Backbone as CSV, one residue per row, in Angstrom:
resi,resn,N_x,N_y,N_z,CA_x,CA_y,CA_z,C_x,C_y,C_z
1,UNK,250.168,108.537,124.417,249.867,107.128,124.659,250.234,106.766,126.095
2,UNK,249.626,105.666,126.572,249.900,105.196,127.926,250.234,103.709,127.886
3,UNK,251.300,103.351,128.575,251.673,101.954,128.713,251.242,101.490,130.104
4,UNK,250.299,100.551,130.156,249.841,99.986,131.421,250.772,98.833,131.755
5,UNK,251.429,98.897,132.909,252.539,97.987,133.167,252.787,97.800,134.657
6,UNK,253.604,96.805,134.978,254.133,96.616,136.320,255.639,96.486,136.204
7,UNK,256.357,97.048,137.151,257.807,97.116,137.041,258.481,95.759,137.129
8,UNK,257.812,94.758,137.695,258.418,93.432,137.816,258.062,92.508,136.653
9,UNK,257.317,93.011,135.687,256.905,92.183,134.556,257.988,92.164,133.473
10,UNK,258.493,90.985,133.097,259.475,90.942,132.007,258.868,91.317,130.669
11,UNK,257.575,91.058,130.500,256.909,91.413,129.244,256.771,92.926,129.118
12,UNK,256.448,93.583,130.217,256.405,95.044,130.195,257.804,95.619,129.979
13,UNK,258.796,94.977,130.556,260.158,95.496,130.401,260.582,95.486,128.942
14,UNK,260.178,94.483,128.184,260.485,94.464,126.744,260.059,95.764,126.085
15,UNK,258.835,96.170,126.373,258.301,97.386,125.763,259.066,98.604,126.268
16,UNK,259.357,98.620,127.547,260.050,99.763,128.147,261.458,99.926,127.571
17,UNK,262.148,98.815,127.363,263.482,98.882,126.756,263.377,99.399,125.326
18,UNK,262.416,98.889,124.570,262.227,99.368,123.195,261.967,100.870,123.173
19,UNK,261.126,101.361,124.064,260.816,102.795,124.091,262.088,103.625,124.257
20,UNK,262.992,103.149,125.076,264.236,103.898,125.319,265.224,103.738,124.177
21,UNK,265.292,102.552,123.623,266.224,102.313,122.519,265.825,103.080,121.257
22,UNK,264.535,103.348,121.103,264.051,104.015,119.891,263.630,105.466,120.147
23,UNK,263.925,105.984,121.319,263.627,107.376,121.666,262.135,107.687,121.542
24,UNK,261.300,106.776,122.004,259.854,107.019,121.984,259.273,107.229,123.378
25,UNK,260.119,107.221,124.388,259.603,107.378,125.748,258.881,108.710,125.917
26,UNK,259.297,109.710,125.168,258.653,111.028,125.258,257.203,110.986,124.787
27,UNK,256.840,109.943,124.034,255.490,109.842,123.482,254.585,108.918,124.292
28,UNK,255.148,108.250,125.281,254.390,107.232,126.018,254.550,107.447,127.521
29,UNK,253.442,107.574,128.211,253.458,107.656,129.671,253.399,106.251,130.250
30,UNK,254.347,105.917,131.100,254.351,104.618,131.745,253.467,104.669,132.990
31,UNK,252.405,103.887,132.985,251.450,103.860,134.092,251.693,102.585,134.893
32,UNK,252.284,102.742,136.051,252.625,101.609,136.907,251.392,101.193,137.706
33,UNK,251.038,99.916,137.661,249.886,99.414,138.402,250.320,98.224,139.251
34,UNK,249.607,98.022,140.344,249.783,96.835,141.167,248.618,95.912,140.859
35,UNK,248.923,94.799,140.214,247.868,93.877,139.807,248.207,92.477,140.288
36,UNK,247.268,91.570,140.171,247.450,90.220,140.693,246.825,89.211,139.737
37,UNK,247.383,87.997,139.650,246.752,86.959,138.840,245.357,86.597,139.346
38,UNK,245.093,86.872,140.626,243.792,86.541,141.198,242.751,87.623,140.954
39,UNK,243.210,88.870,140.852,242.275,89.978,140.620,243.012,91.085,139.883
40,UNK,242.624,91.305,138.647,243.285,92.319,137.837,242.909,93.716,138.289
41,UNK,243.874,94.617,138.244,243.613,96.024,138.498,242.587,96.539,137.485
42,UNK,241.738,97.446,137.929,240.674,97.952,137.052,241.238,98.611,135.799
43,UNK,242.369,99.292,135.928,242.992,99.930,134.766,243.453,98.884,133.761
44,UNK,244.004,97.793,134.278,244.450,96.699,133.410,243.257,96.080,132.699
45,UNK,242.205,95.796,133.449,241.022,95.149,132.882,240.358,96.018,131.819
46,UNK,240.384,97.322,132.031,239.771,98.226,131.054,240.536,98.232,129.733
47,UNK,241.855,98.058,129.812,242.674,98.085,128.598,242.729,96.736,127.908
48,UNK,242.687,95.669,128.693,242.810,94.321,128.146,241.780,93.425,128.830
49,UNK,240.784,92.941,128.112,239.717,92.158,128.746,240.209,90.868,129.385
50,UNK,241.401,90.395,129.006,241.945,89.189,129.646,242.696,89.525,130.930
51,UNK,242.834,90.816,131.240,243.412,91.226,132.505,244.917,91.075,132.611
52,UNK,245.617,91.063,131.488,247.070,90.885,131.515,247.782,92.187,131.133
53,UNK,249.045,92.253,131.531,249.892,93.381,131.159,251.053,92.871,130.325
54,UNK,251.613,93.793,129.494,251.308,95.215,129.340,250.196,95.446,128.312
55,UNK,249.656,96.662,128.364,248.737,97.154,127.342,249.166,98.560,126.947
56,UNK,248.906,98.909,125.700,249.233,100.243,125.200,247.954,100.936,124.778
57,UNK,247.627,102.023,125.463,246.436,102.801,125.128,246.824,103.858,124.114
58,UNK,246.116,103.852,122.984,246.415,104.782,121.882,245.251,105.736,121.678
59,UNK,245.526,106.956,121.238,244.425,107.886,120.969,243.679,107.559,119.681
60,UNK,244.337,106.844,118.748,243.747,106.670,117.420,243.072,105.325,117.218
61,UNK,243.003,104.498,118.274,242.375,103.193,118.094,242.292,102.451,119.406
62,UNK,241.798,101.205,119.361,241.675,100.430,120.597,243.041,100.128,121.198
63,UNK,243.040,99.844,122.489,244.284,99.500,123.169,244.881,98.243,122.555
64,UNK,246.208,98.212,122.526,246.927,97.030,122.050,247.430,96.243,123.252
65,UNK,247.410,94.933,123.144,247.961,94.115,124.226,248.629,92.873,123.667
66,UNK,249.413,92.258,124.522,250.432,91.257,124.255,251.691,92.022,123.839
67,UNK,252.759,91.717,124.542,253.984,92.506,124.334,254.457,92.466,122.893
68,UNK,254.291,91.318,122.213,254.773,91.228,120.827,253.951,92.106,119.883
69,UNK,252.678,92.256,120.167,251.862,93.167,119.353,252.310,94.612,119.580
70,UNK,252.521,94.957,120.840,252.923,96.328,121.165,254.283,96.659,120.574
71,UNK,255.237,95.744,120.682,256.571,96.055,120.154,256.560,96.157,118.643
72,UNK,255.782,95.330,117.976,255.693,95.455,116.511,255.078,96.799,116.128
73,UNK,254.050,97.212,116.869,253.410,98.504,116.585,254.392,99.654,116.782
74,UNK,255.091,99.656,117.905,256.014,100.756,118.196,257.185,100.773,117.223
75,UNK,257.630,99.608,116.819,258.696,99.540,115.822,258.219,100.107,114.486
76,UNK,257.025,99.692,114.063,256.501,100.171,112.780,256.188,101.660,112.817
77,UNK,255.814,102.146,113.970,255.408,103.547,114.120,256.492,104.513,113.672
78,UNK,257.750,104.174,113.938,258.832,105.085,113.555,259.871,104.405,112.655
79,UNK,259.508,103.234,112.122,260.419,102.496,111.234,261.776,102.278,111.913
80,UNK,261.726,101.714,113.106,262.942,101.553,113.913,263.819,100.386,113.471
81,UNK,263.268,99.486,112.667,264.029,98.352,112.102,264.493,97.348,113.153
82,UNK,263.743,97.212,114.240,264.055,96.159,115.190,263.519,94.805,114.737
83,UNK,262.733,94.812,113.667,262.282,93.593,113.003,262.733,93.656,111.542
84,UNK,264.026,93.562,111.277,264.518,93.728,109.915,263.994,92.641,108.979
85,UNK,263.518,93.050,107.830,262.889,92.122,106.889,263.838,91.011,106.458
86,UNK,265.114,91.319,106.310,266.075,90.342,105.809,266.271,89.166,106.758
87,UNK,265.987,89.362,108.043,266.135,88.274,109.018,264.915,88.179,109.920
88,UNK,263.757,88.475,109.352,262.536,88.568,110.158,262.226,87.273,110.894
89,UNK,262.319,86.140,110.211,261.906,84.882,110.840,262.872,84.480,111.948
90,UNK,264.139,84.788,111.773,265.097,84.518,112.834,264.809,85.405,114.058
91,UNK,264.541,86.681,113.805,264.257,87.607,114.900,262.986,87.190,115.643
92,UNK,261.946,86.831,114.903,260.696,86.422,115.534,260.876,85.134,116.336
93,UNK,261.668,84.220,115.814,261.913,82.969,116.532,262.684,83.221,117.817
94,UNK,263.690,84.073,117.748,264.452,84.403,118.949,263.598,85.169,119.957
95,UNK,262.771,86.082,119.472,261.875,86.798,120.377,260.933,85.807,121.060
96,UNK,260.419,84.851,120.292,259.532,83.844,120.858,260.258,82.977,121.883
97,UNK,261.536,82.714,121.646,262.321,81.940,122.614,262.411,82.697,123.938
98,UNK,262.757,83.978,123.863,262.802,84.786,125.074,261.457,84.853,125.767
99,UNK,260.400,85.044,124.996,259.066,85.140,125.580,258.641,83.829,126.230
100,UNK,258.988,82.701,125.601,258.644,81.402,126.181,259.379,81.178,127.493
101,UNK,260.640,81.607,127.543,261.391,81.511,128.797,260.739,82.364,129.875
102,UNK,260.268,83.555,129.497,259.558,84.402,130.457,258.293,83.716,130.952
103,UNK,257.536,83.123,130.037,256.298,82.437,130.431,256.569,81.392,131.506
104,UNK,257.583,80.571,131.265,257.894,79.513,132.218,258.419,80.088,133.539
105,UNK,259.222,81.130,133.448,259.781,81.739,134.663,258.686,82.385,135.505
106,UNK,257.755,83.063,134.875,256.635,83.665,135.605,255.766,82.571,136.213
107,UNK,255.584,81.471,135.480,254.789,80.359,136.001,255.403,79.784,137.272
108,UNK,256.732,79.640,137.291,257.405,79.165,138.499,257.191,80.161,139.640
109,UNK,257.296,81.442,139.338,257.104,82.469,140.363,255.709,82.389,140.975
110,UNK,254.712,82.256,140.123,253.343,82.158,140.627,253.175,80.905,141.491
111,UNK,253.738,79.796,141.022,253.606,78.536,141.754,254.240,78.638,143.138
112,UNK,255.426,79.213,143.193,256.176,79.232,144.456,255.748,80.353,145.397
113,UNK,255.220,81.449,144.844,254.941,82.613,145.680,253.466,82.797,146.003
114,UNK,252.577,82.248,145.169,251.162,82.560,145.318,250.298,81.382,145.741
115,UNK,250.750,80.172,145.485,249.937,79.013,145.860,250.185,78.641,147.322
116,UNK,249.181,78.110,148.009,249.398,77.607,149.373,250.503,76.549,149.373
117,UNK,251.271,76.523,150.437,252.452,75.662,150.471,252.120,74.202,150.179
118,UNK,250.994,73.714,150.706,250.652,72.300,150.523,250.217,71.983,149.097
119,UNK,249.987,73.013,148.280,249.571,72.796,146.890,250.698,73.018,145.890
120,UNK,251.845,73.463,146.346,252.953,73.748,145.430,253.474,72.451,144.830
121,UNK,253.667,72.462,143.520,254.151,71.275,142.818,255.599,71.478,142.385
122,UNK,256.498,70.755,143.025,257.907,70.809,142.623,258.079,70.247,141.226
123,UNK,257.296,69.226,140.891,257.396,68.644,139.549,257.033,69.671,138.487
124,UNK,256.004,70.464,138.753,255.598,71.503,137.802,256.710,72.535,137.627
125,UNK,257.275,72.982,138.739,258.325,73.991,138.664,259.558,73.448,137.960
126,UNK,259.911,72.207,138.232,261.078,71.618,137.569,260.842,71.445,136.075
127,UNK,259.608,71.114,135.702,259.285,70.993,134.272,259.410,72.343,133.579
128,UNK,258.964,73.405,134.245,259.093,74.739,133.666,260.562,75.146,133.560
129,UNK,261.345,74.793,134.573,262.771,75.128,134.524,263.470,74.381,133.388
130,UNK,263.046,73.150,133.123,263.603,72.402,131.989,263.357,73.136,130.680
131,UNK,262.183,73.740,130.539,261.889,74.518,129.336,262.815,75.730,129.246
132,UNK,263.048,76.385,130.374,263.926,77.557,130.390,265.351,77.171,130.000
133,UNK,265.843,76.094,130.573,267.202,75.660,130.258,267.289,75.207,128.807
134,UNK,266.222,74.635,128.279,266.193,74.308,126.854,266.382,75.546,125.997
135,UNK,265.754,76.636,126.416,265.947,77.900,125.711,267.375,78.393,125.813
136,UNK,267.945,78.322,127.016,269.338,78.743,127.209,270.286,77.885,126.364
137,UNK,270.027,76.583,126.334,270.863,75.681,125.530,270.831,76.075,124.057
138,UNK,269.628,76.348,123.552,269.491,76.720,122.144,270.186,78.042,121.859
139,UNK,270.022,79.009,122.743,270.672,80.306,122.562,272.184,80.141,122.540
140,UNK,272.702,79.365,123.479,274.144,79.146,123.586,274.689,78.409,122.356
141,UNK,273.959,77.410,121.878,274.461,76.542,120.814,274.228,77.093,119.411
142,UNK,273.100,77.783,119.219,272.673,78.098,117.852,272.556,79.577,117.516
143,UNK,272.501,80.448,118.525,272.082,81.812,118.247,273.057,82.898,118.689
144,UNK,274.240,82.522,119.149,275.141,83.554,119.653,275.579,84.521,118.557
145,UNK,275.755,84.046,117.343,276.150,84.959,116.255,275.062,85.990,116.010
146,UNK,273.810,85.576,116.116,272.695,86.505,115.954,272.676,87.515,117.105
147,UNK,272.859,87.034,118.322,272.840,87.927,119.472,274.014,88.894,119.464
148,UNK,275.101,88.516,118.858,276.260,89.408,118.771,276.189,90.361,117.582
149,UNK,275.078,90.325,116.838,274.894,91.217,115.705,274.154,92.482,116.096
150,UNK,273.741,93.265,115.095,273.039,94.531,115.356,271.751,94.319,116.159
151,UNK,271.395,95.332,116.931,270.244,95.254,117.828,268.951,94.977,117.075
152,UNK,268.212,93.987,117.566,266.861,93.706,117.094,265.986,93.437,118.315
153,UNK,264.712,93.186,118.051,263.811,92.872,119.156,264.178,91.555,119.810
154,UNK,264.866,90.680,119.084,265.309,89.413,119.659,266.228,89.652,120.852
155,UNK,267.181,90.571,120.694,268.102,90.878,121.789,267.339,91.327,123.032
156,UNK,266.371,92.195,122.823,265.632,92.770,123.943,264.834,91.697,124.673
157,UNK,264.161,90.827,123.926,263.376,89.771,124.544,264.256,88.822,125.351
158,UNK,265.350,88.374,124.756,266.239,87.442,125.453,266.824,88.092,126.702
159,UNK,267.251,89.339,126.591,267.839,90.029,127.745,266.826,90.195,128.870
160,UNK,265.586,90.532,128.534,264.572,90.698,129.573,264.230,89.357,130.232
161,UNK,264.269,88.280,129.454,264.047,86.955,130.034,265.158,86.600,131.015
162,UNK,266.397,86.812,130.622,267.525,86.481,131.495,267.537,87.373,132.736
163,UNK,267.177,88.631,132.559,267.099,89.530,133.701,266.055,89.075,134.708
164,UNK,264.938,88.561,134.212,263.895,88.079,135.118,264.350,86.819,135.850
165,UNK,265.116,85.973,135.167,265.675,84.803,135.850,266.557,85.235,137.017
166,UNK,267.343,86.280,136.815,268.173,86.791,137.907,267.324,87.337,139.045
167,UNK,266.223,87.972,138.710,265.355,88.566,139.729,264.683,87.501,140.588
168,UNK,264.093,86.504,139.965,263.235,85.551,140.689,263.874,84.182,140.922
169,UNK,264.829,83.792,140.075,265.304,82.410,140.125,266.825,82.319,140.077
170,UNK,267.477,83.283,140.667,268.933,83.334,140.608,269.583,82.088,141.210
171,UNK,268.967,81.520,142.220,269.550,80.356,142.893,269.639,79.143,141.979
172,UNK,268.841,79.113,140.927,268.883,77.977,140.000,270.058,78.066,139.021
173,UNK,270.695,79.231,138.940,271.954,79.402,138.208,271.855,79.015,136.730
174,UNK,271.119,79.804,135.965,271.017,79.547,134.530,272.356,79.696,133.811
175,UNK,273.307,80.401,134.411,274.601,80.647,133.757,275.458,79.391,133.620
176,UNK,275.245,78.413,134.487,276.068,77.209,134.443,275.900,76.489,133.105
177,UNK,277.005,76.310,132.403,276.969,75.678,131.093,276.591,76.614,129.965
178,UNK,276.361,77.885,130.287,275.961,78.865,129.275,276.856,80.104,129.379
179,UNK,278.145,79.857,129.376,279.093,80.933,129.653,279.062,82.026,128.584
180,UNK,278.959,81.649,127.317,278.920,82.661,126.254,277.657,83.508,126.356
181,UNK,276.551,82.874,126.657,275.291,83.601,126.827,275.376,84.525,128.036
182,UNK,275.973,84.047,129.116,276.127,84.872,130.316,277.009,86.087,130.038
183,UNK,278.071,85.897,129.273,278.945,87.020,128.930,278.211,88.028,128.059
184,UNK,277.446,87.525,127.108,276.661,88.430,126.251,275.690,89.246,127.106
185,UNK,274.995,88.573,128.030,274.011,89.274,128.851,274.678,90.310,129.749
186,UNK,275.830,89.974,130.296,276.536,90.924,131.170,276.836,92.215,130.425
187,UNK,277.198,92.097,129.159,277.472,93.291,128.350,276.188,94.017,127.965
188,UNK,275.169,93.262,127.570,273.912,93.890,127.152,273.251,94.607,128.321
189,UNK,273.385,94.059,129.512,272.748,94.645,130.691,273.323,96.004,131.061
190,UNK,274.444,96.362,130.460,275.052,97.668,130.725,274.430,98.791,129.896
191,UNK,273.570,98.429,128.955,272.939,99.457,128.131,272.068,100.361,129.007
192,UNK,272.008,101.622,128.659,271.202,102.571,129.436,269.750,102.124,129.544
193,UNK,269.225,101.564,128.458,267.821,101.139,128.457,267.574,100.028,129.465
194,UNK,268.554,99.168,129.655,268.415,98.082,130.626,268.592,98.597,132.051
195,UNK,269.545,99.467,132.245,269.772,100.033,133.575,268.555,100.833,134.020
196,UNK,267.972,101.600,133.101,266.839,102.457,133.445,265.573,101.664,133.740
197,UNK,265.507,100.417,133.259,264.302,99.591,133.467,264.577,98.412,134.397
198,UNK,265.625,98.533,135.205,265.984,97.428,136.103,264.774,97.015,136.924
199,UNK,264.578,95.700,137.034,263.394,95.174,137.716,263.297,95.671,139.153
200,UNK,262.058,95.956,139.543,261.753,96.289,140.930,260.591,95.424,141.378
201,UNK,260.675,94.961,142.585,259.564,94.180,143.114,259.825,92.692,143.094
């Protein structure tokens, strides 16, 4: 199999961390591409008609895309139990929280880095940051017991979201007021899977 990805994508990192945590990296070749929101790389477009990453090319069927589809497939493939049935809805909700934070963080990045300076909207970026902090608030207030439990896909999604905040938006200081979450992330970031997939770019 081939994972079509970019090293700076938090959504691709979710899949990459899962591959290492479940010992499936030997079965998947990571194909690094340079793509743009303005023009998708041809490899990306061939795997996903919407031109987004990551995508997983499989020998036995059509390519899979959207990180949550890929992670569910890879988890089911070897019964890794990163989506445990007993707490499935909690895990899916937490994964969605991490993914939503990534969406907003990537949106801020695109706004600040890709739009002409005279078109950049501070109001838009601040609104997206409010969504991110809402996620951090919820994680800090309601979900720390879950995050301190056995590894699930929720942990991976949240960690990749926080890692991307450090990469692109460190100056906004998401840690302020979220000390327990920051401590959890500092420990989770020491995992080999996180170190091996540290953001580049």
